[in-house]
MIDOSE-1310 file (N, C-alpha, C; in nm, 2 decimals, decimal comma, always signed):
residues 89
msvn	+4,15/-7,05/-2,59/+4,07/-7,16/-2,60/+4,16/-7,28/-2,65; +4,17/-7,38/-2,58/+4,25/-7,50/-2,62/+4,16/-7,61/-2,68; +4,22/-7,69/-2,76/+4,15/-7,79/-2,83/+4,18/-7,92/-2,75; +4,08/-7,98/-2,68/+4,10/-8,11/-2,61/+4,00/-8,20/-2,65
ktke	+4,02/-8,33/-2,63/+3,93/-8,44/-2,67/+3,85/-8,50/-2,56; +3,80/-8,42/-2,47/+3,72/-8,47/-2,36/+3,58/-8,49/-2,41; +3,50/-8,57/-2,33/+3,37/-8,60/-2,37/+3,28/-8,48/-2,37; +3,30/-8,39/-2,27/+3,22/-8,27/-2,26/+3,26/-8,16/-2,35
assw	+3,37/-8,18/-2,43/+3,42/-8,07/-2,51/+3,32/-8,05/-2,63; +3,30/-7,92/-2,66/+3,21/-7,88/-2,76/+3,28/-7,91/-2,90; +3,20/-7,94/-3,00/+3,25/-7,96/-3,13/+3,28/-7,82/-3,20; +3,24/-7,71/-3,14/+3,27/-7,58/-3,20/+3,42/-7,56/-3,19
kyvl	+3,49/-7,61/-3,10/+3,64/-7,59/-3,09/+3,70/-7,64/-3,22; +3,66/-7,76/-3,27/+3,72/-7,82/-3,39/+3,68/-7,74/-3,51; +3,56/-7,68/-3,51/+3,52/-7,60/-3,63/+3,60/-7,47/-3,63; +3,62/-7,41/-3,52/+3,69/-7,28/-3,51/+3,84/-7,30/-3,54
sgtf	+3,90/-7,41/-3,50/+4,04/-7,44/-3,53/+4,05/-7,47/-3,68; +3,97/-7,54/-3,74/+3,97/-7,57/-3,88/+3,95/-7,44/-3,96; +3,86/-7,36/-3,92/+3,83/-7,23/-3,99/+3,96/-7,14/-3,98; +4,02/-7,14/-3,87/+4,14/-7,06/-3,85/+4,25/-7,10/-3,95
mlcl	+4,27/-7,23/-3,96/+4,37/-7,28/-4,05/+4,34/-7,25/-4,19; +4,21/-7,27/-4,23/+4,17/-7,23/-4,37/+4,20/-7,09/-4,40; +4,17/-7,00/-4,30/+4,19/-6,86/-4,32/+4,34/-6,83/-4,34; +4,42/-6,89/-4,26/+4,57/-6,88/-4,27/+4,62/-6,92/-4,41
fsvy	+4,57/-7,04/-4,46/+4,61/-7,09/-4,59/+4,56/-7,00/-4,70; +4,44/-6,95/-4,69/+4,38/-6,86/-4,80/+4,46/-6,73/-4,81; +4,52/-6,69/-4,70/+4,59/-6,56/-4,70/+4,74/-6,58/-4,75; +4,80/-6,68/-4,70/+4,95/-6,70/-4,73/+4,98/-6,78/-4,86
ipvl	+4,89/-6,87/-4,90/+4,92/-6,95/-5,02/+4,93/-6,87/-5,14; +4,84/-6,78/-5,17/+4,85/-6,69/-5,29/+4,97/-6,60/-5,29; +5,01/-6,55/-5,17/+5,13/-6,47/-5,16/+5,25/-6,55/-5,19; +5,26/-6,67/-5,15/+5,38/-6,76/-5,18/+5,38/-6,81/-5,32
lfgd	+5,26/-6,84/-5,37/+5,26/-6,89/-5,51/+5,29/-6,79/-5,61; +5,24/-6,66/-5,59/+5,26/-6,56/-5,69/+5,37/-6,46/-5,65; +5,46/-6,50/-5,56/+5,57/-6,41/-5,52/+5,67/-6,41/-5,63; +5,77/-6,49/-5,60/+5,88/-6,51/-5,71/+5,90/-6,66/-5,72
nvqt	+5,99/-6,69/-5,82/+6,01/-6,83/-5,85/+6,07/-6,91/-5,73; +6,15/-6,85/-5,65/+6,22/-6,92/-5,54/+6,11/-6,96/-5,44; +6,02/-6,87/-5,40/+5,92/-6,89/-5,30/+5,83/-7,00/-5,35; +5,79/-7,00/-5,48/+5,70/-7,10/-5,53/+5,77/-7,24/-5,53
avmi	+5,89/-7,24/-5,57/+5,96/-7,37/-5,58/+5,98/-7,43/-5,44; +6,01/-7,35/-5,34/+6,03/-7,39/-5,20/+5,90/-7,45/-5,15; +5,79/-7,38/-5,17/+5,66/-7,42/-5,13/+5,62/-7,56/-5,19; +5,64/-7,57/-5,32/+5,61/-7,69/-5,39/+5,70/-7,81/-5,34
tglv	+5,83/-7,78/-5,31/+5,92/-7,88/-5,26/+5,87/-7,93/-5,12; +5,83/-7,84/-5,04/+5,78/-7,87/-4,91/+5,65/-7,96/-4,92; +5,57/-7,92/-5,01/+5,45/-8,00/-5,03/+5,47/-8,14/-5,08; +5,57/-8,15/-5,17/+5,60/-8,29/-5,22/+5,66/-8,37/-5,11
iala	+5,75/-8,31/-5,03/+5,81/-8,38/-4,91/+5,70/-8,43/-4,82; +5,60/-8,34/-4,79/+5,50/-8,37/-4,69/+5,41/-8,48/-4,75; +5,38/-8,48/-4,88/+5,29/-8,58/-4,93/+5,37/-8,72/-4,93; +5,50/-8,72/-4,97/+5,57/-8,84/-4,97/+5,58/-8,90/-4,83
lgvl	+5,61/-8,82/-4,73/+5,61/-8,87/-4,59/+5,48/-8,91/-4,54; +5,37/-8,85/-4,59/+5,24/-8,89/-4,55/+5,21/-9,03/-4,61; +5,25/-9,06/-4,73/+5,23/-9,19/-4,79/+5,32/-9,29/-4,71; +5,44/-9,26/-4,68/+5,53/-9,35/-4,60/+5,47/-9,38/-4,46
aknp	+5,41/-9,28/-4,40/+5,36/-9,29/-4,27/+5,24/-9,39/-4,26; +5,18/-9,42/-4,37/+5,07/-9,52/-4,37/+5,12/-9,66/-4,34; +5,25/-9,69/-4,36/+5,30/-9,81/-4,33/+5,30/-9,83/-4,17; +5,25/-9,94/-4,12/+5,25/-9,95/-3,97/+5,39/-9,94/-3,90
klrw	+5,49/-9,98/-3,97/+5,63/-9,97/-3,91/+5,68/-9,83/-3,91; +5,62/-9,75/-4,00/+5,67/-9,61/-4,00/+5,56/-9,51/-3,95; +5,47/-9,56/-3,87/+5,36/-9,47/-3,82/+5,42/-9,35/-3,74; +5,53/-9,37/-3,67/+5,59/-9,27/-3,59/+5,63/-9,15/-3,68
lsef	+5,65/-9,17/-3,81/+5,68/-9,06/-3,90/+5,58/-8,95/-3,91; +5,45/-8,99/-3,89/+5,34/-8,90/-3,90/+5,35/-8,78/-3,80; +5,42/-8,80/-3,69/+5,44/-8,69/-3,59/+5,54/-8,59/-3,64; +5,62/-8,62/-3,74/+5,73/-8,53/-3,78/+5,71/-8,48/-3,92
imaf	+5,60/-8,50/-3,99/+5,58/-8,46/-4,13/+5,60/-8,31/-4,15; +5,54/-8,23/-4,07/+5,55/-8,09/-4,09/+5,70/-8,04/-4,06; +5,76/-8,09/-3,96/+5,90/-8,05/-3,93/+5,99/-8,09/-4,04; +5,98/-8,22/-4,09/+6,07/-8,26/-4,20/+6,04/-8,18/-4,33
smig	+5,92/-8,15/-4,36/+5,89/-8,08/-4,48/+5,94/-7,94/-4,48; +5,93/-7,88/-4,36/+5,99/-7,74/-4,34/+6,14/-7,74/-4,35; +6,20/-7,84/-4,29/+6,35/-7,85/-4,30/+6,39/-7,87/-4,44; +6,32/-7,96/-4,51/+6,35/-7,99/-4,65/+6,33/-7,87/-4,74
gmvs	+6,22/-7,80/-4,71/+6,20/-7,67/-4,79/+6,31/-7,57/-4,77; +6,36/-7,56/-4,64/+6,46/-7,46/-4,62/+6,59/-7,51/-4,68; +6,62/-7,64/-4,68/+6,75/-7,68/-4,74/+6,74/-7,66/-4,89; +6,62/-7,69/-4,95/+6,60/-7,68/-5,09/+6,60/-7,53/-5,14
svfw	+6,58/-7,44/-5,04/+6,58/-7,30/-5,08/+6,71/-7,25/-5,12; +6,82/-7,31/-5,07/+6,95/-7,27/-5,11/+6,97/-7,31/-5,25; +6,93/-7,43/-5,29/+6,94/-7,48/-5,43/+6,86/-7,39/-5,52; +6,73/-7,37/-5,48/+6,65/-7,29/-5,57/+6,70/-7,15/-5,59
aklf	+6,75/-7,09/-5,48/+6,81/-6,95/-5,49/+6,93/-6,95/-5,58; +7,01/-7,05/-5,58/+7,13/-7,06/-5,67/+7,08/-7,08/-5,81; +6,98/-7,15/-5,83/+6,93/-7,18/-5,96/+6,86/-7,06/-6,03; +6,77/-6,99/-5,95/+6,69/-6,88/-6,01/+6,75/-6,74/-5,99
l	+6,84/-6,72/-5,90/+6,89/-6,59/-5,88/+7,03/-6,57/-5,93
């Protein structure tokens, strides 16, 4: 089932897609938060990067940035994991 924005598309597609994402987050967020210090620090770093880019993307000149928020936050989290691993391990 794909999510498309046609006029005859049912609103159930959006409900199911949102529910799926909530289920994913409810399973993986506690595992990452209560794993070890490195996992928690990497997740929080990625969250901070995503929030900062989201605020920057509100600027009309930087609207293109909204397409890459998840990619940049994941790359930033991976880069920061090297720092966090050296710090905590």
